[in-house]
N, C-alpha and C positions, 0 to 999 in steps of 0.2 A: 504494499500499500504506500510505503514511504517513496518508492521507486515512482510510482504513478503520480503522486502529488508533487515530486520534485520535477518530473517531466512536465506536467501540467503547469508548474509554476514558471519553468523555463519558457514554455510556449506562450503563456500570457505575457511575459516580459517581453519576448521577441515581437509579439503582435502589437504590444502598446507602443513600442519603438518604430512601428510601421514598416512592414516589409518592403514597401515600396523603396526605401531609402537604403537598402543594402548596398555595400561597396565593392562587391565582387565584380570582375569585368563581365562575367555574364548578366548579372543584375543590372549593371549600368547600361549594357547594350539593350536589355529588354526594357529598362525604364525609357531610355531615349526614344526606342521605337515607338513604345506605347503612347508617350506624350508628344511625339512629333505631330504637328497640325496635319489632320486629314483634310484632303482636298475633296470636297463633296460637289458633285455636279449641280448646276442650277436645277433648282425643283421646279421645273415647269410643268410637272404632271399634277399640280395641286388642283387643277380643274378637271372635272370628268372629261375623258376622252372618248371617242367612239370604240376603241379597242376593249376599254373595260367598263363600258357604260351599264352592262347588265350585271354588275357585281359590286356591292359595296364592300369595304375592306376594314377589318378591325385588327390592330396588332394588341396581343394580351401579354403583359409583361408578368413574369413569374420567376421563381427558383424552386427547385426540387428539393428544398429543406422540409421534409415531411411531405406525405402524399396529398395533403388537402389543397394545396395551391393548384397543382396541375388538374387535380380531380374538378375543382371549381371551374377552371378555364375550359376543361373538355365539356363540362355540363353547360356552360353558357353557349358553346359552339353548337352542341346539340340542340339546345333551346332555340337558337336562331334558325336551325334547318327545319324545326318542327313549326315554328311561326310562318315561314316562308311557305311550308306546304299546306297547313291548315287555315292560315288567315291571309291569303294572297291579295285580297282586296287592301288590306292595310299595310302588308309587307311584301310588296310586288317584287322586290329585288332580293336575290340571294345575298347572304352575307358571308364573306370568307374571312376565317379567322387565322391569324399568323401568331401561334403561340410559341413565345421564345423564353427559354431559361437564360435570362440576360447575363447572369453572372457567370454561369458555365460556360456560355457560348461566346461572351464578349469580355469577360473580366480580363484585364490586361496581364496580370500576373497573380502569384500567390500573395495574400490568401483569397482575393476576390473570386478567382476561377476555381477554387477548391471549396467553396461554402457549403456543397453538399456533403463532402467527406467530413468537414469540420463539424457540420451539424450532428452527423452520426456519432462522432466522438463525444461531443458535448451532451447529447442525449442520453449516452450511456453513463458519463460522469456528469451528473446533473449540477454539481457544484460549480463547474465550468460555465454551464447554461445561466445557471443563476447570477453568477458574476457579471457575464457579458450583458445579460438582460437588464439587470438593475442598474449597472454602470452606463449602459446606453440609453437608459430612460432619464438620466439626470440631465439637467440644463447643459453641463459641460460635455457630457457624452454625446448629446444630441448635436451640439455644436461641432464637436471633433469629427464624428461620423460624417455630417454634411460637408465639412471642409475638406477631409481627406478623399472622400468619394469623388467630389467634384474635382480635386486636384488631380487625381490619379485615373479616373475613368471617364471623364468627359468625352474625349475624342473616341474612345473605343465604343462607349454606349451611343454616341452620335451615329457611329456605324450602323448600329442596331436600328435605331429609330428612322434612319433613312433608308433602309433597305426595302425593297419592292416585296410587299406581302404575297404576292403571287410568284415571285422569284427571288428567292433570298440572295443570289448571287448578283443580282442588279440593283442599281440606286437610281432608277429612272422614275420611280414612283414610290411615294409614301402612302401609308395607311390613312384612310380617311379619319380614323379615331384611334385613341390609345386607351387601353383599359388596364389598370394595375389590379392584381389579385395577391399581392405580397407587400409586406410592410416596408421593405427596402427599395420600392420602385416608385416613389412619389417624388421626393425633392428634386433628384438630379434629372430624371426625364422631363419634369415640368420646365426646368432651366434649359434644357436642350431645345425643347419646342418653343420656348420664347425666342431662343437665338435663331432657330431655323426659320420662324415665321417672321422675324425682323430682319432677315438675311444678315445675321451677325451682330446687328446693332447693340442688343442687349440681351441679358439672360434673366432679367427681372420681371419683364412684362412683355406684352405684345402677342401672346400666344392666341392663335386663332383655330388650332387643331384641337378638337374636343379631347378632353382628358377626364377619365372617371376612375374613382376608386371603388372596388368591391371588396369590402373588408370580409375575410374568410375566418376570423376568430369569432368566439360566441360570448364567453362571459367575461372576457378580459382581453386587453389588446395593448401592444407596444405604441407608445406615441408617435412613433414614425409612420404609423398608418394614416395619420391625419394631417392634411395640408389644406388651408383655405384657398389655395390656388387652384384646386380642381372644380370641375363644372358640377359634379354631383359626387356625393359619397354614400354608398349603400352600406347600411349596417344591419345586422340581424337581431339586436336586442336593445332594450332601454339602456343597459349598462353602457354598450358602446356609443349609443346616441349621445349620452351625457360625456363620455370620454371623448367624442368629436366636438362637442361643444366647449369642453374644457380647453381644448387645443385651438380654440377661436375659429373653428370651421362655422360659417354661418348657418343658421338653422334652415333656411330655405334651400341650402345644397344637400342636407342630410335627408335621406330616404330610408325608411325602415320596412323591409319585407321579411327577411329571414336569410338563411344561408343558400347559396346555390349549391345544389346537390345532384347526385347522378340520377339519370333518367328513371331508373328503376324504382326510385323513391318518389317520384312526382305522384301527384294525387292518384290514388287508386281509383281505376276505372274512368279518370278523366277524359273528356274528348278534345281537350286543348283548342276549344272553339274561341276562346277569349270571352265567352259569356260567363256571367256571374253562375257559380255552381249553385245548384237548386237541389243536390243530393240530400236526402235525409240523413241527419246525424247518426241515427240508429242503423240505417242501411250502410252508411260509410263505415261505421265500426265493425259490422258484420263482414263486410267485404275485406277489411284489413286483416281480421283475425280468423279468416277462413282457413285454418291450418290443415285440416285433413288432406285436402287435394294437394296442397304445396308439399307437405311432408311425403306424401306418396310419389310425387314426381322427382323429389330429392333422394328417394330410397330410404326415407326414415320411417320409424314407427310412430304412430299416432298416441303418444305418450308424453308426459310433461317433459320439456326439453330445456337443458342449459346450453347456451351458446358462449364459447369462450373465443375471443378474438385477439390475435397478436398483432394486427396491422400489416399493411402490405410489406413493410420492411421487417416484419418479424419481431419487433422490439417488444419488451416486456418479459417478465418471468412467466412466460406460459406453460412451461413444463411443470413447474412447481404447483402453479395454480391448478392445472388440469389434474394433477396427482391428488392434491387435498381434496378438490371438489369430487373427484371420482371416488375416493374413499368415503366421503360423507354421503354421495348418493347411494353406495352400496350399503351402507349402515342403515340409511333410511328405508332402503327397499326391503332389506333383511328383516327389519322390526315392523313391517306393514305389509299390507296387500298389494301395495302400489309398485308400478315400474317406472323407471326414470331413463333418461337419455341425454347424453352429453355430446355436443358437437364441437370440435376443437379446430379453428382455422389458423394455422400457422404462418399464413403469409409466405414470404420468400426464405423463412427459416427452415432449411431442410434438415438441420440436425434436430430441431424440436419434433418435426414431423416423424423422423425415423425413431426417436426416443419413445414417442407416444404410440407407436404403431407396433403390432406383432411382428417379428417374435421378441423384440425387445421389451415390450410391455404386455403384460397380461392382465386384463381387467377383470372384476368379479363377474360372476355368471348373472347377477341379478340387475345389471345395467347394460344399456346398449352405448357403445362408443363409436363415434365416426369421427376420423382425424382426417383432416384435408390440408393442402398446401395453399397456394394463392388461388382465389376464386374470383370469378367476375360476375357472379350472380348473388351477391351479398345480401340483396334485397330479399332474395327468396329464402336464405338461410335465416334472416331476422324474423321474417314473417312466419317462419316454421317454428320459431322458439318462444319460451316463455319468459326467460331471464337471459340478460346479456351481461357477461363480464368482459370489460374493456378498459383501456387506458382513457384518460379524460380528454380525448381528441373532439374538437368541435364538431366536424363533420360526422363522425360516428354517432355522437349524441344527438344530432338533428335528424340523422337518418333512423335512429331508434325511435324517436319521439313520433315520426311519421307511422312507423310500424306498430305504435302502441306497446313498446318493449321496455319494461323496467330495467334499470341499469345499476350494476354494481360497478364503480370506478375504482380500479386498482392501482392506478399511479398517474402522475401528471408531471409535465415540465414546469418547473417554477416559472412564475410570470403569467403569461397569457392563459395556460391551460388551468392554473390554479383558480381562476375565476369561474371555471365550468363547473366545479363542484358545488358551490352554493346555487348555480343556475339550476341544475338537476335537483338538488335538494329542496330548493324553495318551489319548484315546479311540482314536486310532489312525485316524482317518478323514478327515484333512485337514491344511492347514497355512496359514500366513499369508505373503502375498507383498505387499509395500506398493508395488511398482512395476508398470507394466504390462510391462516387459520380464521382470521375474521371474514374473509370471503366465503370459505366454506361453510362456516356457522350461519352467515347471512342467507346463503342459498337454503340451508335446512330450515330456517326460520320462515323464509317466504313460501317455500313449497308445503311445510307443515301447517302453515296458517291458512287452512282452506274453510274454517268456520265462517258461515255467511252472517253478515249484519244486515241492517236495512239499506247500507251502501254497498254490500257486496264484500267479497274477500279482500285480503290485503292486495293481492296481485291484480284483481279486477280494479280495485281503487287506483292503483298505480298506472294500469293501462289507459283508463280514462284520463288521468292526469297528463299522461304522455301525449295522447291524441289532442288534449286541450292545448298543450304547448307547440304542437307540431305546425309547421309552415310548409305544407307540401306544394303550394303554388308559387313559392318564392322565385324559384329558377326562373319561370316563365314570366313573372312580373318583372324581375330585374331585366331580363332579355328584352322585353317590349320597350321599357324605357330606353334602353341602350340603342335599340333599332331606331326608334324615334329620333334620337340625337344623331346617330350616323346618316339617317336619310335626310335630315334637315341640313346637315353639313354638306351632302353632296348636291342638294338643291342650291345652296349658297354658292358653291363653287361653280355651278353652271351658268350663273348670272353674269 
């Protein structure tokens, strides 16, 4: 442990001295190449041309520091396609999305081009994440981050923002609009657009290209998410609306719908027509919780089911959680006439999947266990389950609420995910348990608490609370507003 802390301290010290200013010949060469002024062709294609007249373009800026940012970008892209297909009168032009991991693809040098790898290290050693998050949220941290990124990444990121969204190797056409779904994609892109739209006269004002932030956190967010220079800032919760106001974002720029989530979690049975939903609430709940058919399609038994999720990157102590819950379910089944089922989704954690599968693992005869790796139908597994065990990621929580699925939150990243715990607890559809013993005991308590009251059993009450908190229409609502903005921009360019 001492070695890890020593290495971490050395790494923090080296980062605080800014890697951009290393003095080795290679570093000097890279720095000079990165900071060398980039010659950008005149942006003559800011007006719509006959060649691209039938397509509107949006560049979505993100970084793969966690799976939620790309998932949100992909969800918006899918929503644009659905709106064009189902509401052609309002959205006659298709919208092409250019989704860019701006730091990985355009970061000029370490650490900027290695944010994804560094994120995984800090997510494992959360004291690193906590230090960076809290320091970065201080006034000095915000100033230092903004100053260093502008100093070192302006020209490199300018290459990104001037690329043709239909052909990334060309710089003849810029996107009609820019959307950020990442906290570190506001300040510098706004300055670059100011410069581009004023032909380099200023970085402080003059932007005409629409720029919108779609916040993908839920119960808490880093201050870098919020910049009053944007045209609109979409937030998913009251907490983040207040956070935006605290950062001086004007209230008329803040729009609150919910989180953009994957298409499988959009309103169950919705026709996407844009008309106000008239579905009866009871019918909606019946549809969402129609488990037997979904279980049959997944090859699962129609019995109480606990779902344990490790995330797409496999993070979290999923092996120890599964073992503890499996033992508890076996004990519960042996002491009663009930049967139980556990589904474990390990994501890309091949080691965990192997450890939890036969022949390495032998489960009790009284429970059914289904171990999966990465799955692309998480909506079906959630709708087939009665309890979810997961880290406190915002997207997973939002998806669980749409499925009416009570949650046991097993871990969180200090900072933005910490606020997701009170969100779930105050909404009444889950709790936090930081130990595997606490998780297993909670599963036992929830499954054993089947005595009905006038308001239903504990699980039934939590399901209702989850559905009340759900925002299944948020993705399409956000996409409609974004589409209106980009259409208005194209009309302006044609004048």
